PDB file of N, CA, C, O and CB in Angstrom:
ATOM      1  N   UNK A   1      86.252  19.565 103.686  1.00  0.00           N
ATOM      2  CA  UNK A   1      85.410  19.267 104.519  1.00  0.00           C
ATOM      3  C   UNK A   1      86.012  18.772 105.632  1.00  0.00           C
ATOM      4  O   UNK A   1      86.079  18.984 106.843  1.00  0.00           O
ATOM      5  CB  UNK A   1      84.558  18.527 104.043  1.00  0.00           C
ATOM      6  N   UNK A   2      86.493  17.924 104.664  1.00  0.00           N
ATOM      7  CA  UNK A   2      87.750  16.696 106.725  1.00  0.00           C
ATOM      8  C   UNK A   2      88.187  17.321 107.018  1.00  0.00           C
ATOM      9  O   UNK A   2      88.007  17.612 108.200  1.00  0.00           O
ATOM     10  CB  UNK A   2      89.189  15.350 106.966  1.00  0.00           C
ATOM     11  N   UNK A   3      88.516  17.586 106.748  1.00  0.00           N
ATOM     12  CA  UNK A   3      90.135  19.237 107.371  1.00  0.00           C
ATOM     13  C   UNK A   3      89.363  19.560 108.607  1.00  0.00           C
ATOM     14  O   UNK A   3      89.564  19.016 109.692  1.00  0.00           O
ATOM     15  CB  UNK A   3      90.399  21.446 106.008  1.00  0.00           C
ATOM     16  N   UNK A   4      88.064  20.893 108.271  1.00  0.00           N
ATOM     17  CA  UNK A   4      86.792  21.144 109.104  1.00  0.00           C
ATOM     18  C   UNK A   4      86.105  20.174 109.933  1.00  0.00           C
ATOM     19  O   UNK A   4      85.267  20.717 110.653  1.00  0.00           O
ATOM     20  CB  UNK A   4      85.849  21.529 108.308  1.00  0.00           C
ATOM     21  N   UNK A   5      86.161  19.267 110.032  1.00  0.00           N
ATOM     22  CA  UNK A   5      85.484  18.041 110.404  1.00  0.00           C
ATOM     23  C   UNK A   5      86.584  17.021 111.726  1.00  0.00           C
ATOM     24  O   UNK A   5      86.105  16.377 112.660  1.00  0.00           O
ATOM     25  CB  UNK A   5      85.228  17.136 108.712  1.00  0.00           C
ATOM     26  N   UNK A   6      87.757  17.131 111.474  1.00  0.00           N
ATOM     27  CA  UNK A   6      88.586  16.877 112.111  1.00  0.00           C
ATOM     28  C   UNK A   6      89.019  17.249 113.250  1.00  0.00           C
ATOM     29  O   UNK A   6      89.104  16.804 114.395  1.00  0.00           O
ATOM     30  CB  UNK A   6      89.130  16.921 111.614  1.00  0.00           C
ATOM     31  N   UNK A   7      89.471  18.882 112.223  1.00  0.00           N
ATOM     32  CA  UNK A   7      89.287  19.985 113.133  1.00  0.00           C
ATOM     33  C   UNK A   7      88.707  19.804 114.390  1.00  0.00           C
ATOM     34  O   UNK A   7      89.409  19.396 115.315  1.00  0.00           O
ATOM     35  CB  UNK A   7      88.593  20.884 112.578  1.00  0.00           C
ATOM     36  N   UNK A   8      86.886  20.183 114.639  1.00  0.00           N
ATOM     37  CA  UNK A   8      86.038  20.089 115.267  1.00  0.00           C
ATOM     38  C   UNK A   8      85.502  18.514 116.248  1.00  0.00           C
ATOM     39  O   UNK A   8      84.744  18.322 117.198  1.00  0.00           O
ATOM     40  CB  UNK A   8      85.325  20.598 114.344  1.00  0.00           C
ATOM     41  N   UNK A   9      86.608  17.409 115.161  1.00  0.00           N
ATOM     42  CA  UNK A   9      86.038  16.837 116.327  1.00  0.00           C
ATOM     43  C   UNK A   9      87.331  16.545 117.603  1.00  0.00           C
ATOM     44  O   UNK A   9      87.378  16.159 118.771  1.00  0.00           O
ATOM     45  CB  UNK A   9      85.243  15.366 115.772  1.00  0.00           C
ATOM     46  N   UNK A  10      88.372  17.050 116.423  1.00  0.00           N
ATOM     47  CA  UNK A  10      89.635  17.565 117.182  1.00  0.00           C
ATOM     48  C   UNK A  10      89.456  18.710 119.305  1.00  0.00           C
ATOM     49  O   UNK A  10      89.689  18.471 120.490  1.00  0.00           O
ATOM     50  CB  UNK A  10      90.319  18.881 115.569  1.00  0.00           C
ATOM     51  N   UNK A  11      88.957  19.772 118.507  1.00  0.00           N
ATOM     52  CA  UNK A  11      88.398  20.468 119.096  1.00  0.00           C
ATOM     53  C   UNK A  11      86.876  20.172 120.601  1.00  0.00           C
ATOM     54  O   UNK A  11      86.767  20.922 121.571  1.00  0.00           O
ATOM     55  CB  UNK A  11      88.191  21.055 117.904  1.00  0.00           C
ATOM     56  N   UNK A  12      86.160  19.218 120.398  1.00  0.00           N
ATOM     57  CA  UNK A  12      85.203  18.477 120.938  1.00  0.00           C
ATOM     58  C   UNK A  12      85.804  17.397 122.256  1.00  0.00           C
ATOM     59  O   UNK A  12      85.574  17.108 123.431  1.00  0.00           O
ATOM     60  CB  UNK A  12      84.563  17.717 119.670  1.00  0.00           C
ATOM     61  N   UNK A  13      86.907  16.998 120.888  1.00  0.00           N
ATOM     62  CA  UNK A  13      88.036  15.860 122.546  1.00  0.00           C
ATOM     63  C   UNK A  13      88.611  17.188 123.317  1.00  0.00           C
ATOM     64  O   UNK A  13      88.141  17.317 124.447  1.00  0.00           O
ATOM     65  CB  UNK A  13      90.162  14.447 121.816  1.00  0.00           C
ATOM     66  N   UNK A  14      89.546  18.203 122.910  1.00  0.00           N
ATOM     67  CA  UNK A  14      90.552  19.333 123.671  1.00  0.00           C
ATOM     68  C   UNK A  14      89.205  20.364 124.882  1.00  0.00           C
ATOM     69  O   UNK A  14      89.071  21.437 125.471  1.00  0.00           O
ATOM     70  CB  UNK A  14      91.510  20.724 121.957  1.00  0.00           C
ATOM     71  N   UNK A  15      88.771  19.544 124.718  1.00  0.00           N
ATOM     72  CA  UNK A  15      86.818  20.544 125.612  1.00  0.00           C
ATOM     73  C   UNK A  15      86.596  19.108 126.506  1.00  0.00           C
ATOM     74  O   UNK A  15      86.963  19.288 127.666  1.00  0.00           O
ATOM     75  CB  UNK A  15      84.559  20.988 123.872  1.00  0.00           C
ATOM     76  N   UNK A  16      86.313  18.339 126.369  1.00  0.00           N
ATOM     77  CA  UNK A  16      85.649  16.800 126.508  1.00  0.00           C
ATOM     78  C   UNK A  16      86.773  16.637 128.225  1.00  0.00           C
ATOM     79  O   UNK A  16      86.291  16.396 129.332  1.00  0.00           O
ATOM     80  CB  UNK A  16      86.191  15.258 124.588  1.00  0.00           C
ATOM     81  N   UNK A  17      88.143  16.839 127.951  1.00  0.00           N
ATOM     82  CA  UNK A  17      89.080  16.287 128.457  1.00  0.00           C
ATOM     83  C   UNK A  17      90.010  17.887 129.551  1.00  0.00           C
ATOM     84  O   UNK A  17      90.933  17.779 130.358  1.00  0.00           O
ATOM     85  CB  UNK A  17      89.934  15.431 126.981  1.00  0.00           C
ATOM     86  N   UNK A  18      89.255  19.204 129.091  1.00  0.00           N
ATOM     87  CA  UNK A  18      89.037  19.718 130.332  1.00  0.00           C
ATOM     88  C   UNK A  18      89.031  19.700 131.530  1.00  0.00           C
ATOM     89  O   UNK A  18      88.579  18.889 132.338  1.00  0.00           O
ATOM     90  CB  UNK A  18      88.544  19.871 130.386  1.00  0.00           C
ATOM     91  N   UNK A  19      89.813  21.089 131.681  1.00  0.00           N
ATOM     92  CA  UNK A  19      90.547  20.575 133.822  1.00  0.00           C
ATOM     93  C   UNK A  19      88.558  20.556 135.014  1.00  0.00           C
ATOM     94  O   UNK A  19      87.616  21.343 135.101  1.00  0.00           O
ATOM     95  CB  UNK A  19      92.372  23.284 134.998  1.00  0.00           C
ATOM     96  N   UNK A  20      88.931  19.037 135.704  1.00  0.00           N
ATOM     97  CA  UNK A  20      87.650  19.085 136.481  1.00  0.00           C
ATOM     98  C   UNK A  20      87.715  18.861 137.484  1.00  0.00           C
ATOM     99  O   UNK A  20      88.822  18.483 137.868  1.00  0.00           O
ATOM    100  CB  UNK A  20      86.758  18.455 136.215  1.00  0.00           C
ATOM    101  N   UNK A  21      86.673  18.947 138.432  1.00  0.00           N
ATOM    102  CA  UNK A  21      86.423  18.907 139.563  1.00  0.00           C
ATOM    103  C   UNK A  21      86.948  17.998 140.228  1.00  0.00           C
ATOM    104  O   UNK A  21      87.074  18.085 141.449  1.00  0.00           O
ATOM    105  CB  UNK A  21      85.413  18.932 139.702  1.00  0.00           C
ATOM    106  N   UNK A  22      87.516  16.525 139.229  1.00  0.00           N
ATOM    107  CA  UNK A  22      87.763  15.443 140.074  1.00  0.00           C
ATOM    108  C   UNK A  22      89.193  15.358 140.292  1.00  0.00           C
ATOM    109  O   UNK A  22      89.997  15.769 139.455  1.00  0.00           O
ATOM    110  CB  UNK A  22      87.226  14.202 139.546  1.00  0.00           C
ATOM    111  N   UNK A  23      89.530  14.835 141.395  1.00  0.00           N
ATOM    112  CA  UNK A  23      91.037  14.624 141.761  1.00  0.00           C
ATOM    113  C   UNK A  23      91.460  13.518 141.176  1.00  0.00           C
ATOM    114  O   UNK A  23      92.329  13.205 141.990  1.00  0.00           O
ATOM    115  CB  UNK A  23      91.355  14.497 143.204  1.00  0.00           C
ATOM    116  N   UNK A  24      91.501  12.403 140.079  1.00  0.00           N
ATOM    117  CA  UNK A  24      91.669  11.245 139.548  1.00  0.00           C
ATOM    118  C   UNK A  24      92.390  12.256 138.653  1.00  0.00           C
ATOM    119  O   UNK A  24      93.524  12.698 138.835  1.00  0.00           O
ATOM    120  CB  UNK A  24      90.458  10.177 139.145  1.00  0.00           C
ATOM    121  N   UNK A  25      91.585  12.535 137.702  1.00  0.00           N
ATOM    122  CA  UNK A  25      92.141  13.677 136.632  1.00  0.00           C
ATOM    123  C   UNK A  25      92.769  14.379 136.622  1.00  0.00           C
ATOM    124  O   UNK A  25      92.961  14.817 135.488  1.00  0.00           O
ATOM    125  CB  UNK A  25      91.686  14.334 136.221  1.00  0.00           C
ATOM    126  N   UNK A  26      93.500  14.992 137.633  1.00  0.00           N
ATOM    127  CA  UNK A  26      94.091  16.634 138.000  1.00  0.00           C
ATOM    128  C   UNK A  26      95.225  15.676 138.299  1.00  0.00           C
ATOM    129  O   UNK A  26      96.073  15.726 137.408  1.00  0.00           O
ATOM    130  CB  UNK A  26      93.323  17.945 139.461  1.00  0.00           C
ATOM    131  N   UNK A  27      95.412  15.124 138.922  1.00  0.00           N
ATOM    132  CA  UNK A  27      96.154  14.238 139.482  1.00  0.00           C
ATOM    133  C   UNK A  27      97.102  13.531 137.729  1.00  0.00           C
ATOM    134  O   UNK A  27      98.287  13.825 137.579  1.00  0.00           O
ATOM    135  CB  UNK A  27      94.928  13.050 140.566  1.00  0.00           C
ATOM    136  N   UNK A  28      96.613  12.952 136.998  1.00  0.00           N
ATOM    137  CA  UNK A  28      96.860  12.586 135.886  1.00  0.00           C
ATOM    138  C   UNK A  28      97.193  13.579 134.987  1.00  0.00           C
ATOM    139  O   UNK A  28      97.960  13.152 134.123  1.00  0.00           O
ATOM    140  CB  UNK A  28      95.985  11.929 135.528  1.00  0.00           C
ATOM    141  N   UNK A  29      96.810  15.124 134.826  1.00  0.00           N
ATOM    142  CA  UNK A  29      96.978  15.906 133.958  1.00  0.00           C
ATOM    143  C   UNK A  29      98.277  16.807 134.801  1.00  0.00           C
ATOM    144  O   UNK A  29      98.901  17.704 134.236  1.00  0.00           O
ATOM    145  CB  UNK A  29      95.533  16.603 133.514  1.00  0.00           C
ATOM    146  N   UNK A  30      98.597  16.279 136.570  1.00  0.00           N
ATOM    147  CA  UNK A  30      99.870  17.812 136.649  1.00  0.00           C
ATOM    148  C   UNK A  30     101.081  16.756 136.758  1.00  0.00           C
ATOM    149  O   UNK A  30     102.233  17.153 136.929  1.00  0.00           O
ATOM    150  CB  UNK A  30      99.793  19.280 138.501  1.00  0.00           C
ATOM    151  N   UNK A  31     100.683  15.056 136.623  1.00  0.00           N
ATOM    152  CA  UNK A  31     102.269  14.427 137.104  1.00  0.00           C
ATOM    153  C   UNK A  31     102.949  14.743 135.791  1.00  0.00           C
ATOM    154  O   UNK A  31     102.709  14.821 134.586  1.00  0.00           O
ATOM    155  CB  UNK A  31     102.410  12.494 137.547  1.00  0.00           C
ATOM    156  N   UNK A  32     103.790  14.863 136.548  1.00  0.00           N
ATOM    157  CA  UNK A  32     105.524  14.302 135.909  1.00  0.00           C
ATOM    158  C   UNK A  32     105.947  12.592 135.008  1.00  0.00           C
ATOM    159  O   UNK A  32     106.884  12.198 134.313  1.00  0.00           O
ATOM    160  CB  UNK A  32     106.622  14.155 137.621  1.00  0.00           C
ATOM    161  N   UNK A  33     104.752  12.035 135.487  1.00  0.00           N
ATOM    162  CA  UNK A  33     105.392  11.295 134.292  1.00  0.00           C
ATOM    163  C   UNK A  33     104.482  10.940 133.003  1.00  0.00           C
ATOM    164  O   UNK A  33     103.269  11.116 133.108  1.00  0.00           O
ATOM    165  CB  UNK A  33     105.940   9.953 134.835  1.00  0.00           C
ATOM    166  N   UNK A  34     104.928  10.528 131.994  1.00  0.00           N
ATOM    167  CA  UNK A  34     104.211  11.210 130.187  1.00  0.00           C
ATOM    168  C   UNK A  34     102.973  10.461 130.646  1.00  0.00           C
ATOM    169  O   UNK A  34     103.084   9.594 131.514  1.00  0.00           O
ATOM    170  CB  UNK A  34     105.080  10.506 128.108  1.00  0.00           C
ATOM    171  N   UNK A  35     101.654  10.792 130.036  1.00  0.00           N
ATOM    172  CA  UNK A  35     100.324   9.236 129.821  1.00  0.00           C
ATOM    173  C   UNK A  35      99.454   9.687 128.676  1.00  0.00           C
ATOM    174  O   UNK A  35      99.288  10.745 128.070  1.00  0.00           O
ATOM    175  CB  UNK A  35      98.944   8.887 131.455  1.00  0.00           C
ATOM    176  N   UNK A  36      99.191   9.031 128.646  1.00  0.00           N
ATOM    177  CA  UNK A  36      97.844   9.192 126.885  1.00  0.00           C
ATOM    178  C   UNK A  36      96.878   8.164 126.925  1.00  0.00           C
ATOM    179  O   UNK A  36      97.061   6.977 126.654  1.00  0.00           O
ATOM    180  CB  UNK A  36      98.652   8.816 124.966  1.00  0.00           C
ATOM    181  N   UNK A  37      96.058   8.597 127.208  1.00  0.00           N
ATOM    182  CA  UNK A  37      94.601   8.258 127.185  1.00  0.00           C
ATOM    183  C   UNK A  37      94.177   7.848 125.769  1.00  0.00           C
ATOM    184  O   UNK A  37      94.244   8.810 125.004  1.00  0.00           O
ATOM    185  CB  UNK A  37      93.729   9.484 127.674  1.00  0.00           C
ATOM    186  N   UNK A  38      93.690   6.525 125.087  1.00  0.00           N
ATOM    187  CA  UNK A  38      92.523   6.095 123.412  1.00  0.00           C
ATOM    188  C   UNK A  38      90.848   6.365 124.442  1.00  0.00           C
ATOM    189  O   UNK A  38      90.463   6.865 125.499  1.00  0.00           O
ATOM    190  CB  UNK A  38      92.760   3.371 122.508  1.00  0.00           C
ATOM    191  N   UNK A  39      90.393   5.726 123.386  1.00  0.00           N
ATOM    192  CA  UNK A  39      88.966   5.497 123.384  1.00  0.00           C
ATOM    193  C   UNK A  39      89.190   3.809 122.532  1.00  0.00           C
ATOM    194  O   UNK A  39      90.287   3.907 121.983  1.00  0.00           O
ATOM    195  CB  UNK A  39      87.923   6.989 122.411  1.00  0.00           C
ATOM    196  N   UNK A  40      88.806   2.875 122.334  1.00  0.00           N
ATOM    197  CA  UNK A  40      88.670   1.637 122.298  1.00  0.00           C
ATOM    198  C   UNK A  40      88.014   1.114 121.568  1.00  0.00           C
ATOM    199  O   UNK A  40      88.139   0.044 120.972  1.00  0.00           O
ATOM    200  CB  UNK A  40      88.432   1.261 123.103  1.00  0.00           C
ATOM    201  N   UNK A  41      86.505   2.607 121.585  1.00  0.00           N
ATOM    202  CA  UNK A  41      85.306   2.082 121.476  1.00  0.00           C
ATOM    203  C   UNK A  41      84.530   2.700 119.799  1.00  0.00           C
ATOM    204  O   UNK A  41      83.595   2.215 119.161  1.00  0.00           O
ATOM    205  CB  UNK A  41      84.492   2.572 122.990  1.00  0.00           C
ATOM    206  N   UNK A  42      85.620   4.253 119.435  1.00  0.00           N
ATOM    207  CA  UNK A  42      86.018   5.098 118.445  1.00  0.00           C
ATOM    208  C   UNK A  42      86.598   3.528 116.652  1.00  0.00           C
ATOM    209  O   UNK A  42      87.131   2.512 116.207  1.00  0.00           O
ATOM    210  CB  UNK A  42      87.718   6.346 119.502  1.00  0.00           C
ATOM    211  N   UNK A  43      86.097   4.308 116.587  1.00  0.00           N
ATOM    212  CA  UNK A  43      86.999   3.230 115.046  1.00  0.00           C
ATOM    213  C   UNK A  43      89.151   3.988 115.063  1.00  0.00           C
ATOM    214  O   UNK A  43      89.422   5.109 115.494  1.00  0.00           O
ATOM    215  CB  UNK A  43      85.678   4.149 112.410  1.00  0.00           C
ATOM    216  N   UNK A  44      90.067   3.152 114.585  1.00  0.00           N
ATOM    217  CA  UNK A  44      91.197   3.490 115.124  1.00  0.00           C
ATOM    218  C   UNK A  44      91.507   3.826 116.442  1.00  0.00           C
ATOM    219  O   UNK A  44      92.336   4.693 116.719  1.00  0.00           O
ATOM    220  CB  UNK A  44      91.516   4.270 114.557  1.00  0.00           C
ATOM    221  N   UNK A  45      90.550   2.839 117.711  1.00  0.00           N
ATOM    222  CA  UNK A  45      90.957   3.327 118.046  1.00  0.00           C
ATOM    223  C   UNK A  45      92.470   4.786 118.692  1.00  0.00           C
ATOM    224  O   UNK A  45      93.617   4.732 119.135  1.00  0.00           O
ATOM    225  CB  UNK A  45      90.470   2.673 117.971  1.00  0.00           C
ATOM    226  N   UNK A  46      91.459   5.867 118.343  1.00  0.00           N
ATOM    227  CA  UNK A  46      92.772   7.670 118.444  1.00  0.00           C
ATOM    228  C   UNK A  46      92.842   7.950 120.433  1.00  0.00           C
ATOM    229  O   UNK A  46      92.292   7.685 121.502  1.00  0.00           O
ATOM    230  CB  UNK A  46      91.407  10.060 117.284  1.00  0.00           C
ATOM    231  N   UNK A  47      93.751   8.535 119.903  1.00  0.00           N
ATOM    232  CA  UNK A  47      94.490   9.428 120.858  1.00  0.00           C
ATOM    233  C   UNK A  47      93.459  10.284 121.592  1.00  0.00           C
ATOM    234  O   UNK A  47      93.335  11.341 120.974  1.00  0.00           O
ATOM    235  CB  UNK A  47      95.560  10.363 120.099  1.00  0.00           C
ATOM    236  N   UNK A  48      92.746  10.246 122.568  1.00  0.00           N
ATOM    237  CA  UNK A  48      91.532  10.947 123.584  1.00  0.00           C
ATOM    238  C   UNK A  48      92.652  12.085 124.467  1.00  0.00           C
ATOM    239  O   UNK A  48      92.659  13.216 123.981  1.00  0.00           O
ATOM    240  CB  UNK A  48      90.551   9.442 124.945  1.00  0.00           C
ATOM    241  N   UNK A  49      93.464  11.896 125.553  1.00  0.00           N
ATOM    242  CA  UNK A  49      93.777  13.018 126.600  1.00  0.00           C
ATOM    243  C   UNK A  49      95.260  12.679 126.511  1.00  0.00           C
ATOM    244  O   UNK A  49      95.701  11.553 126.740  1.00  0.00           O
ATOM    245  CB  UNK A  49      93.005  12.917 128.275  1.00  0.00           C
ATOM    246  N   UNK A  50      96.121  13.906 126.105  1.00  0.00           N
ATOM    247  CA  UNK A  50      98.074  12.842 126.296  1.00  0.00           C
ATOM    248  C   UNK A  50      97.433  14.832 127.913  1.00  0.00           C
ATOM    249  O   UNK A  50      96.732  15.844 127.916  1.00  0.00           O
ATOM    250  CB  UNK A  50     100.753  13.074 123.664  1.00  0.00           C
ATOM    251  N   UNK A  51      98.818  13.699 129.230  1.00  0.00           N
ATOM    252  CA  UNK A  51      99.573  14.575 129.322  1.00  0.00           C
ATOM    253  C   UNK A  51     100.866  16.401 129.336  1.00  0.00           C
ATOM    254  O   UNK A  51     101.345  16.526 128.209  1.00  0.00           O
ATOM    255  CB  UNK A  51      99.393  14.021 129.223  1.00  0.00           C
ATOM    256  N   UNK A  52     101.079  16.910 129.765  1.00  0.00           N
ATOM    257  CA  UNK A  52     102.363  18.051 129.538  1.00  0.00           C
ATOM    258  C   UNK A  52     103.201  17.034 129.215  1.00  0.00           C
ATOM    259  O   UNK A  52     103.657  16.833 128.090  1.00  0.00           O
ATOM    260  CB  UNK A  52     102.989  19.118 130.902  1.00  0.00           C
ATOM    261  N   UNK A  53     103.482  16.165 130.531  1.00  0.00           N
ATOM    262  CA  UNK A  53     104.809  15.751 130.568  1.00  0.00           C
ATOM    263  C   UNK A  53     104.541  14.284 128.939  1.00  0.00           C
ATOM    264  O   UNK A  53     105.497  13.556 128.671  1.00  0.00           O
ATOM    265  CB  UNK A  53     105.283  15.055 132.670  1.00  0.00           C
ATOM    266  N   UNK A  54     103.730  14.201 128.451  1.00  0.00           N
ATOM    267  CA  UNK A  54     103.320  13.178 127.539  1.00  0.00           C
ATOM    268  C   UNK A  54     103.960  14.303 126.142  1.00  0.00           C
ATOM    269  O   UNK A  54     105.049  13.833 125.815  1.00  0.00           O
ATOM    270  CB  UNK A  54     101.310  12.662 127.663  1.00  0.00           C
ATOM    271  N   UNK A  55     103.725  15.228 125.504  1.00  0.00           N
ATOM    272  CA  UNK A  55     104.045  16.511 124.818  1.00  0.00           C
ATOM    273  C   UNK A  55     105.284  16.603 125.257  1.00  0.00           C
ATOM    274  O   UNK A  55     106.001  16.413 124.274  1.00  0.00           O
ATOM    275  CB  UNK A  55     103.192  17.767 125.099  1.00  0.00           C
ATOM    276  N   UNK A  56     106.180  16.862 126.547  1.00  0.00           N
ATOM    277  CA  UNK A  56     107.461  17.317 126.617  1.00  0.00           C
ATOM    278  C   UNK A  56     108.203  16.331 126.343  1.00  0.00           C
ATOM    279  O   UNK A  56     109.376  16.582 126.064  1.00  0.00           O
ATOM    280  CB  UNK A  56     107.820  17.873 127.738  1.00  0.00           C
ATOM    281  N   UNK A  57     107.803  15.115 126.341  1.00  0.00           N
ATOM    282  CA  UNK A  57     108.743  13.983 125.920  1.00  0.00           C
ATOM    283  C   UNK A  57     108.191  13.428 124.730  1.00  0.00           C
ATOM    284  O   UNK A  57     108.259  12.207 124.596  1.00  0.00           O
ATOM    285  CB  UNK A  57     108.927  12.853 126.991  1.00  0.00           C
ATOM    286  N   UNK A  58     107.675  14.096 123.874  1.00  0.00           N
ATOM    287  CA  UNK A  58     107.870  13.668 121.342  1.00  0.00           C
ATOM    288  C   UNK A  58     107.652  14.817 121.427  1.00  0.00           C
ATOM    289  O   UNK A  58     106.430  14.839 121.284  1.00  0.00           O
ATOM    290  CB  UNK A  58     106.426  12.493 119.781  1.00  0.00           C
ATOM    291  N   UNK A  59     108.106  16.271 121.622  1.00  0.00           N
ATOM    292  CA  UNK A  59     107.679  16.738 121.853  1.00  0.00           C
ATOM    293  C   UNK A  59     106.904  17.251 120.418  1.00  0.00           C
ATOM    294  O   UNK A  59     107.411  18.014 119.596  1.00  0.00           O
ATOM    295  CB  UNK A  59     108.314  17.187 122.677  1.00  0.00           C
ATOM    296  N   UNK A  60     105.589  16.657 120.332  1.00  0.00           N
ATOM    297  CA  UNK A  60     103.762  17.346 119.849  1.00  0.00           C
ATOM    298  C   UNK A  60     103.712  17.616 120.640  1.00  0.00           C
ATOM    299  O   UNK A  60     104.126  17.429 121.784  1.00  0.00           O
ATOM    300  CB  UNK A  60     102.359  16.735 119.414  1.00  0.00           C
ATOM    301  N   UNK A  61     102.682  18.575 119.658  1.00  0.00           N
ATOM    302  CA  UNK A  61     101.871  19.947 120.951  1.00  0.00           C
ATOM    303  C   UNK A  61     100.879  18.675 120.643  1.00  0.00           C
ATOM    304  O   UNK A  61     100.965  17.771 119.812  1.00  0.00           O
ATOM    305  CB  UNK A  61     101.235  22.305 120.458  1.00  0.00           C
ATOM    306  N   UNK A  62      99.650  19.051 121.913  1.00  0.00           N
ATOM    307  CA  UNK A  62      98.737  18.613 122.300  1.00  0.00           C
ATOM    308  C   UNK A  62      97.882  18.113 120.860  1.00  0.00           C
ATOM    309  O   UNK A  62      97.725  16.897 120.756  1.00  0.00           O
ATOM    310  CB  UNK A  62      98.200  19.594 123.250  1.00  0.00           C
ATOM    311  N   UNK A  63      97.456  18.783 120.010  1.00  0.00           N
ATOM    312  CA  UNK A  63      96.452  19.265 118.711  1.00  0.00           C
ATOM    313  C   UNK A  63      97.091  18.498 117.351  1.00  0.00           C
ATOM    314  O   UNK A  63      96.638  18.707 116.225  1.00  0.00           O
ATOM    315  CB  UNK A  63      96.499  21.232 118.440  1.00  0.00           C
ATOM    316  N   UNK A  64      98.004  17.750 117.574  1.00  0.00           N
ATOM    317  CA  UNK A  64      98.787  17.081 117.053  1.00  0.00           C
ATOM    318  C   UNK A  64      98.931  16.450 117.185  1.00  0.00           C
ATOM    319  O   UNK A  64      99.534  16.015 116.203  1.00  0.00           O
ATOM    320  CB  UNK A  64      99.398  17.146 116.918  1.00  0.00           C
ATOM    321  N   UNK A  65      98.773  15.320 118.301  1.00  0.00           N
ATOM    322  CA  UNK A  65      98.155  13.875 119.029  1.00  0.00           C
ATOM    323  C   UNK A  65      96.684  13.062 119.289  1.00  0.00           C
ATOM    324  O   UNK A  65      96.142  11.959 119.364  1.00  0.00           O
ATOM    325  CB  UNK A  65      98.475  14.023 120.247  1.00  0.00           C
ATOM    326  N   UNK A  66      96.440  14.949 119.388  1.00  0.00           N
ATOM    327  CA  UNK A  66      94.821  14.315 119.150  1.00  0.00           C
ATOM    328  C   UNK A  66      94.133  13.217 118.345  1.00  0.00           C
ATOM    329  O   UNK A  66      94.886  12.987 117.399  1.00  0.00           O
ATOM    330  CB  UNK A  66      94.128  15.213 118.668  1.00  0.00           C
ATOM    331  N   UNK A  67      92.982  12.374 118.267  1.00  0.00           N
ATOM    332  CA  UNK A  67      92.313  11.928 117.595  1.00  0.00           C
ATOM    333  C   UNK A  67      93.766  10.922 116.497  1.00  0.00           C
ATOM    334  O   UNK A  67      93.420  10.457 115.411  1.00  0.00           O
ATOM    335  CB  UNK A  67      91.256  13.215 117.037  1.00  0.00           C
ATOM    336  N   UNK A  68      94.962  10.772 116.888  1.00  0.00           N
ATOM    337  CA  UNK A  68      95.442   9.852 115.469  1.00  0.00           C
ATOM    338  C   UNK A  68      95.337   9.397 116.588  1.00  0.00           C
ATOM    339  O   UNK A  68      94.969   9.990 117.603  1.00  0.00           O
ATOM    340  CB  UNK A  68      96.748   9.802 114.240  1.00  0.00           C
ATOM    341  N   UNK A  69      96.027   7.055 116.323  1.00  0.00           N
ATOM    342  CA  UNK A  69      96.290   6.490 116.497  1.00  0.00           C
ATOM    343  C   UNK A  69      97.493   6.434 116.816  1.00  0.00           C
ATOM    344  O   UNK A  69      98.089   7.075 115.950  1.00  0.00           O
ATOM    345  CB  UNK A  69      95.889   6.127 116.035  1.00  0.00           C
ATOM    346  N   UNK A  70      98.200   6.050 117.541  1.00  0.00           N
ATOM    347  CA  UNK A  70      99.200   5.398 119.051  1.00  0.00           C
ATOM    348  C   UNK A  70      99.895   4.853 117.860  1.00  0.00           C
ATOM    349  O   UNK A  70     100.737   4.063 118.287  1.00  0.00           O
ATOM    350  CB  UNK A  70      98.460   4.016 120.604  1.00  0.00           C
ATOM    351  N   UNK A  71      99.928   4.894 116.873  1.00  0.00           N
ATOM    352  CA  UNK A  71     100.752   4.393 115.894  1.00  0.00           C
ATOM    353  C   UNK A  71     102.255   5.259 114.706  1.00  0.00           C
ATOM    354  O   UNK A  71     103.269   4.728 114.252  1.00  0.00           O
ATOM    355  CB  UNK A  71      99.567   3.927 115.126  1.00  0.00           C
ATOM    356  N   UNK A  72     101.857   6.388 114.595  1.00  0.00           N
ATOM    357  CA  UNK A  72     101.799   7.504 114.174  1.00  0.00           C
ATOM    358  C   UNK A  72     103.438   7.444 115.236  1.00  0.00           C
ATOM    359  O   UNK A  72     104.377   7.253 114.463  1.00  0.00           O
ATOM    360  CB  UNK A  72     100.204   8.537 114.425  1.00  0.00           C
ATOM    361  N   UNK A  73     103.914   7.557 116.687  1.00  0.00           N
ATOM    362  CA  UNK A  73     104.880   7.592 116.943  1.00  0.00           C
ATOM    363  C   UNK A  73     105.575   6.654 116.740  1.00  0.00           C
ATOM    364  O   UNK A  73     106.572   6.620 117.461  1.00  0.00           O
ATOM    365  CB  UNK A  73     104.919   7.901 117.740  1.00  0.00           C
ATOM    366  N   UNK A  74     105.395   5.359 115.606  1.00  0.00           N
ATOM    367  CA  UNK A  74     106.992   3.965 116.241  1.00  0.00           C
ATOM    368  C   UNK A  74     107.974   4.650 114.807  1.00  0.00           C
ATOM    369  O   UNK A  74     109.165   4.397 114.629  1.00  0.00           O
ATOM    370  CB  UNK A  74     106.456   1.104 115.941  1.00  0.00           C
ATOM    371  N   UNK A  75     107.171   5.493 113.959  1.00  0.00           N
ATOM    372  CA  UNK A  75     108.240   6.478 113.007  1.00  0.00           C
ATOM    373  C   UNK A  75     108.028   5.582 112.061  1.00  0.00           C
ATOM    374  O   UNK A  75     107.233   4.646 112.136  1.00  0.00           O
ATOM    375  CB  UNK A  75     110.001   6.814 113.414  1.00  0.00           C
ATOM    376  N   UNK A  76     109.012   5.954 110.790  1.00  0.00           N
ATOM    377  CA  UNK A  76     108.325   5.435 109.176  1.00  0.00           C
ATOM    378  C   UNK A  76     108.308   3.669 108.935  1.00  0.00           C
ATOM    379  O   UNK A  76     107.870   3.193 107.888  1.00  0.00           O
ATOM    380  CB  UNK A  76     109.532   6.175 107.687  1.00  0.00           C
TER     381      UNK A  76
END
């Protein structure tokens, strides 16, 4: 049940961050500089957006990153 709920939340975040007509959002998506955005209004401050440069730098797919706290990048 939790896995389904988590996947639904991730799917909603992906849908929420799909391309729009906003020029700022388009620039953030297109830049070569790795970027991520978190939502401090949600419990545990989850990552709600990453651009392709961030995924390339870290080696993680968007679906592996979205919904997690940045702490997972600190390693063991």
